[in-house]
NUKE-578386 format. One record per residue (C-alpha): residue in three letters; residue number from 1; x, y, z. Coordinates in Angstrom, 1 decimal, padded with zeros to 4 digits. Layout:
NUKE-578386
SITE; resn; resi; px; py; pz
SITE; ala; NUM; X; Y; Z
...
//
This chain:
NUKE-578386
SITE; resn; resi; px; py; pz
SITE; met; 1; 091.8; 119.9; 132.2
SITE; thr; 2; 095.6; 120.5; 131.9
SITE; arg; 3; 098.4; 119.2; 129.9
SITE; gln; 4; 101.8; 119.4; 130.8
SITE; ala; 5; 104.6; 118.8; 128.3
SITE; val; 6; 107.5; 116.9; 129.6
SITE; val; 7; 110.8; 116.8; 127.6
SITE; ser; 8; 113.1; 113.9; 128.4
SITE; ser; 9; 115.9; 113.1; 126.0
SITE; gly; 10; 114.6; 115.0; 123.3
SITE; thr; 11; 111.2; 113.1; 123.2
SITE; pro; 12; 108.1; 114.9; 124.4
SITE; arg; 13; 105.7; 113.5; 126.9
SITE; ile; 14; 102.3; 114.7; 127.9
SITE; arg; 15; 100.4; 114.5; 131.0
SITE; val; 16; 096.9; 114.6; 131.0
SITE; ala; 17; 094.8; 115.1; 134.2
SITE; leu; 18; 091.0; 115.9; 134.8
SITE; ser; 19; 090.8; 118.7; 137.0
SITE; cys; 20; 088.5; 118.9; 140.0
SITE; ser; 21; 086.0; 120.9; 138.4
SITE; ser; 22; 086.0; 118.5; 135.4
SITE; arg; 23; 085.4; 115.6; 137.8
SITE; gln; 24; 082.6; 117.6; 139.4
SITE; met; 25; 081.0; 118.3; 136.1
SITE; leu; 26; 081.1; 114.6; 135.0
SITE; gly; 27; 079.8; 113.5; 138.3
SITE; gly; 28; 076.9; 115.8; 137.7
SITE; ile; 29; 076.1; 114.5; 134.3
SITE; phe; 30; 076.2; 111.0; 135.0
SITE; ser; 31; 074.8; 111.2; 138.5
SITE; ile; 32; 077.7; 109.4; 140.3
SITE; ala; 33; 076.8; 110.2; 143.9
SITE; ser; 34; 078.7; 107.3; 145.5
SITE; lys; 35; 081.9; 107.4; 143.5
SITE; thr; 36; 084.8; 110.0; 142.9
SITE; val; 37; 085.5; 110.3; 139.4
SITE; thr; 38; 089.1; 110.5; 139.1
SITE; trp; 39; 091.5; 109.9; 136.2
SITE; val; 40; 095.2; 110.9; 136.2
SITE; ser; 41; 097.5; 109.4; 133.7
SITE; glu; 42; 100.9; 110.2; 132.9
SITE; phe; 43; 103.1; 108.9; 129.8
SITE; ser; 44; 106.4; 107.7; 131.4
SITE; glu; 45; 109.5; 108.4; 129.8
SITE; tyr; 46; 111.8; 105.7; 127.8
SITE; arg; 47; 114.2; 103.9; 130.0
SITE; gly; 48; 116.0; 102.0; 127.6
SITE; gly; 49; 115.7; 098.3; 127.1
SITE; gly; 50; 113.1; 098.4; 124.6
SITE; asn; 51; 110.5; 099.8; 127.0
SITE; arg; 52; 107.9; 102.1; 125.8
SITE; pro; 53; 105.3; 104.4; 127.5
SITE; pro; 54; 101.9; 102.6; 127.8
SITE; pro; 55; 099.0; 104.1; 125.7
SITE; leu; 56; 096.8; 106.3; 127.5
SITE; arg; 57; 093.1; 104.8; 127.8
SITE; met; 58; 090.1; 106.3; 129.6
SITE; pro; 59; 086.3; 105.4; 129.9
SITE; trp; 60; 084.0; 106.9; 127.3
SITE; phe; 61; 082.4; 109.5; 129.4
SITE; thr; 62; 085.6; 111.3; 130.0
SITE; val; 63; 086.6; 111.3; 126.2
SITE; arg; 64; 084.7; 114.5; 125.2
SITE; thr; 65; 086.1; 116.5; 128.3
SITE; ala; 66; 089.4; 115.2; 127.7
SITE; ser; 67; 089.6; 115.8; 123.9
SITE; gly; 68; 088.1; 119.1; 124.4
SITE; gly; 69; 090.9; 120.1; 126.6
SITE; leu; 70; 093.5; 119.1; 124.3
SITE; glu; 71; 091.7; 120.7; 121.6
SITE; glu; 72; 092.0; 124.1; 123.5
SITE; glu; 73; 095.8; 123.7; 123.7
SITE; ala; 74; 096.4; 122.3; 120.3
SITE; gly; 75; 098.1; 124.7; 117.6
SITE; tyr; 76; 097.1; 122.1; 114.8
SITE; ile; 77; 094.2; 119.4; 114.6
SITE; arg; 78; 094.2; 117.1; 111.6
SITE; thr; 79; 091.4; 114.4; 111.5
SITE; trp; 80; 090.4; 111.6; 109.1
SITE; glu; 81; 086.8; 110.6; 109.4
SITE; pro; 82; 085.3; 107.8; 107.0
SITE; ile; 83; 082.0; 107.5; 108.9
SITE; leu; 84; 080.6; 110.6; 110.4
SITE; val; 85; 081.2; 114.4; 110.2
SITE; pro; 86; 083.8; 115.2; 112.8
SITE; gly; 87; 082.5; 116.5; 116.1
SITE; leu; 88; 084.1; 120.1; 115.8
SITE; leu; 89; 082.2; 120.6; 112.7
SITE; gln; 90; 078.8; 118.9; 113.6
SITE; thr; 91; 075.6; 121.0; 114.0
SITE; glu; 92; 073.6; 120.6; 117.2
SITE; gly; 93; 070.8; 118.5; 115.2
SITE; tyr; 94; 073.4; 116.3; 113.6
SITE; ala; 95; 075.1; 115.7; 117.1
SITE; arg; 96; 072.0; 114.9; 118.7
SITE; ala; 97; 071.0; 112.3; 116.1
SITE; ile; 98; 074.4; 110.7; 116.5
SITE; leu; 99; 073.9; 110.4; 120.3
SITE; asp; 100; 070.2; 109.3; 120.1
SITE; ala; 101; 071.2; 106.4; 117.6
SITE; asn; 102; 073.7; 104.8; 120.1
SITE; pro; 103; 072.3; 103.2; 123.0
SITE; ala; 104; 075.7; 102.5; 124.3
SITE; ile; 105; 076.2; 106.3; 124.7
SITE; thr; 106; 072.8; 107.3; 125.8
SITE; arg; 107; 072.3; 104.9; 128.7
SITE; leu; 108; 075.4; 106.7; 130.3
SITE; gly; 109; 073.8; 110.2; 131.0
SITE; asp; 110; 071.7; 112.8; 129.4
SITE; pro; 111; 072.0; 113.5; 125.7
SITE; asp; 112; 071.5; 117.1; 126.1
SITE; ser; 113; 074.7; 117.2; 128.4
SITE; phe; 114; 076.8; 115.4; 125.6
SITE; val; 115; 075.4; 118.1; 123.1
SITE; lys; 116; 076.4; 120.9; 125.1
SITE; ile; 117; 079.8; 119.6; 125.9
SITE; arg; 118; 080.3; 119.1; 122.1
SITE; ala; 119; 079.0; 122.5; 121.2
SITE; asn; 120; 081.3; 124.0; 123.7
SITE; arg; 121; 084.3; 122.5; 122.1
SITE; lys; 122; 083.8; 124.5; 118.9
SITE; ala; 123; 085.1; 127.8; 120.3
SITE; val; 124; 088.5; 126.6; 119.6
SITE; leu; 125; 087.7; 127.4; 116.0
SITE; thr; 126; 086.9; 131.0; 116.4
SITE; lys; 127; 088.9; 132.3; 119.5
SITE; glu; 128; 091.3; 135.0; 119.1
SITE; ser; 129; 094.1; 132.6; 118.1
SITE; pro; 130; 092.1; 129.8; 116.9
SITE; val; 131; 093.3; 126.3; 116.2
SITE; arg; 132; 094.2; 125.1; 112.7
SITE; leu; 133; 091.9; 122.7; 111.8
SITE; ser; 134; 092.5; 120.2; 108.7
SITE; ile; 135; 089.5; 117.7; 108.1
SITE; ile; 136; 089.5; 114.9; 105.7
SITE; ile; 137; 086.4; 112.9; 105.2
SITE; trp; 138; 085.3; 110.2; 102.7
SITE; glu; 139; 082.6; 110.9; 100.4
SITE; pro; 140; 079.9; 108.5; 101.8
SITE; val; 141; 079.9; 110.8; 105.1
SITE; leu; 142; 078.2; 113.5; 102.8
SITE; his; 143; 075.5; 111.0; 101.7
SITE; cys; 144; 074.7; 109.5; 104.9
SITE; val; 145; 071.1; 111.0; 105.9
SITE; val; 146; 071.7; 111.5; 109.8
SITE; gly; 147; 068.8; 113.1; 111.6
SITE; gly; 148; 066.7; 113.3; 108.6
SITE; glu; 149; 066.7; 115.2; 105.5
SITE; asp; 150; 066.7; 118.8; 107.1
SITE; val; 151; 069.2; 118.0; 109.4
SITE; his; 152; 071.3; 116.6; 106.8
SITE; arg; 153; 071.0; 119.4; 104.6
SITE; asp; 154; 071.7; 121.8; 107.4
SITE; gln; 155; 074.8; 119.8; 108.2
SITE; leu; 156; 076.1; 120.0; 104.5
SITE; arg; 157; 075.7; 124.0; 104.6
SITE; his; 158; 077.4; 124.3; 107.8
SITE; leu; 159; 080.3; 122.5; 106.4
SITE; val; 160; 080.6; 124.9; 103.5
SITE; glu; 161; 080.1; 127.8; 105.9
SITE; met; 162; 082.8; 126.6; 108.3
SITE; gly; 163; 085.2; 125.7; 105.3
SITE; gln; 164; 085.3; 129.4; 104.6
SITE; leu; 165; 087.2; 130.2; 107.8
SITE; pro; 166; 091.0; 130.8; 106.9
SITE; asn; 167; 091.9; 128.3; 109.7
SITE; val; 168; 089.8; 125.7; 108.6
SITE; thr; 169; 090.4; 123.2; 105.7
SITE; ile; 170; 088.0; 120.5; 104.3
SITE; gln; 171; 089.0; 117.9; 102.0
SITE; val; 172; 086.6; 115.1; 100.5
SITE; val; 173; 088.3; 111.8; 099.3
SITE; pro; 174; 085.9; 110.6; 096.6
SITE; leu; 175; 084.8; 107.0; 096.1
SITE; ser; 176; 086.3; 106.8; 092.7
SITE; val; 177; 089.8; 106.7; 094.4
SITE; gly; 178; 088.9; 103.2; 095.5
SITE; ala; 179; 090.9; 101.7; 098.4
SITE; thr; 180; 092.4; 104.3; 100.5
SITE; ala; 181; 095.3; 104.6; 103.2
SITE; gly; 182; 092.4; 105.2; 105.6
SITE; thr; 183; 091.4; 101.9; 106.2
SITE; cys; 184; 092.7; 101.9; 109.7
SITE; gly; 185; 089.7; 104.0; 110.8
SITE; ala; 186; 089.1; 107.5; 112.1
SITE; phe; 187; 092.0; 109.3; 114.0
SITE; val; 188; 092.8; 112.9; 115.3
SITE; leu; 189; 096.3; 114.0; 115.3
SITE; phe; 190; 097.2; 116.9; 118.0
SITE; ala; 191; 100.1; 119.2; 117.5
SITE; phe; 192; 100.8; 121.6; 120.5
SITE; ala; 193; 103.7; 123.8; 119.6
SITE; asp; 194; 104.4; 126.2; 116.7
SITE; thr; 195; 105.4; 123.3; 114.5
SITE; pro; 196; 102.9; 121.3; 112.9
SITE; ala; 197; 104.5; 118.0; 113.8
SITE; pro; 198; 101.9; 115.9; 115.8
SITE; gly; 199; 102.5; 115.2; 119.3
SITE; ala; 200; 099.6; 112.8; 120.1
SITE; val; 201; 097.0; 110.5; 118.3
SITE; phe; 202; 093.6; 110.4; 119.5
SITE; leu; 203; 091.6; 107.1; 118.6
SITE; glu; 204; 088.0; 106.3; 119.7
SITE; thr; 205; 086.2; 103.1; 120.3
SITE; leu; 206; 082.6; 102.4; 121.4
SITE; thr; 207; 083.2; 102.6; 125.2
SITE; ser; 208; 086.8; 104.0; 125.6
SITE; ser; 209; 089.4; 105.9; 123.8
SITE; gln; 210; 093.2; 105.8; 123.5
SITE; tyr; 211; 095.9; 108.3; 123.1
SITE; leu; 212; 099.2; 107.5; 121.6
SITE; glu; 213; 102.4; 109.5; 121.5
SITE; glu; 214; 105.2; 107.1; 120.7
SITE; ala; 215; 107.3; 108.5; 117.7
SITE; arg; 216; 106.9; 105.5; 115.5
SITE; glu; 217; 103.0; 105.6; 116.0
SITE; leu; 218; 102.9; 109.2; 115.4
SITE; asp; 219; 105.0; 109.0; 112.1
SITE; gly; 220; 102.6; 106.2; 110.6
SITE; tyr; 221; 099.5; 108.3; 111.3
SITE; trp; 222; 101.0; 111.3; 109.8
SITE; met; 223; 102.1; 109.5; 106.9
SITE; val; 224; 098.5; 108.1; 106.4
SITE; phe; 225; 097.1; 111.6; 106.7
SITE; asp; 226; 099.4; 112.9; 104.1
SITE; trp; 227; 098.5; 110.0; 101.8
SITE; leu; 228; 094.8; 110.8; 102.2
SITE; arg; 229; 095.3; 114.4; 101.6
SITE; ser; 230; 097.1; 113.6; 098.3
SITE; ser; 231; 094.1; 111.4; 097.4
SITE; ala; 232; 091.3; 113.9; 098.3
SITE; leu; 233; 089.7; 116.6; 096.4
SITE; asp; 234; 091.5; 119.9; 096.8
SITE; pro; 235; 089.7; 122.5; 099.4
SITE; glu; 236; 088.0; 124.4; 096.7
SITE; gln; 237; 086.7; 121.2; 094.9
SITE; ser; 238; 085.7; 119.7; 097.9
SITE; leu; 239; 083.4; 122.8; 099.1
SITE; asn; 240; 081.8; 122.8; 095.8
SITE; thr; 241; 081.0; 119.2; 096.1
SITE; ile; 242; 079.5; 119.6; 099.4
SITE; ala; 243; 077.5; 122.9; 098.3
SITE; ala; 244; 076.2; 120.9; 095.3
SITE; leu; 245; 074.7; 118.3; 097.5
SITE; ala; 246; 073.4; 120.9; 099.8
SITE; ala; 247; 071.6; 122.4; 096.9
SITE; ala; 248; 070.4; 119.2; 095.6
SITE; lys; 249; 068.6; 118.7; 099.0
SITE; leu; 250; 066.8; 122.1; 098.6
SITE; lys; 251; 065.3; 120.9; 095.2
SITE; lys; 252; 063.6; 117.9; 097.0
//
């Protein structure tokens, strides 16, 4: 998948397209023999009169391929997740349990293929010039026993391990905070240049996903992320909290 930055009147726009190889891969995964999986969408530039580029939407089965391509090109990724461990930090067992629990996903294709795609995406964290990943999760994510006790414990330990990487920051918003700015739901901010300013927001629903890149929308999500970060435990406290939960699992 390729992303092309287009600059018009100082406003960045991104073009996202599934390459031929990506379409072939998706066709193989989902056994789409009689259809050509084609998806090309371009953010149009502002032309005055209050016009705005339409949000980019695509079917769920292209989500992981598309977001994976953006992850490869991003310099910064910031994620707020109030329900699950974010995909880039999921263990294989955790990812499989999440997929197996959702019939709307498993009916689309082989879960093994989904797990493989998700695992391949993690390379962005350890490549020569790795992406800078900042994750904020709500405390209940840590207590949700996904896949059983063993999978849950391994996932907690994996978070602690990944949190030691110099390019990965994990913070936990404790329940004691009460209401948070994150009631809007999970989202991912992508920044593609040397600047940490976001260039796109990724939102995912049950059967599709959406990318936003209008300046007002980006500013809103970035503001929410900063509020969440200020409400969260600092990175050291967060990793200590996760490690303590993992240790408690070992005593059971």
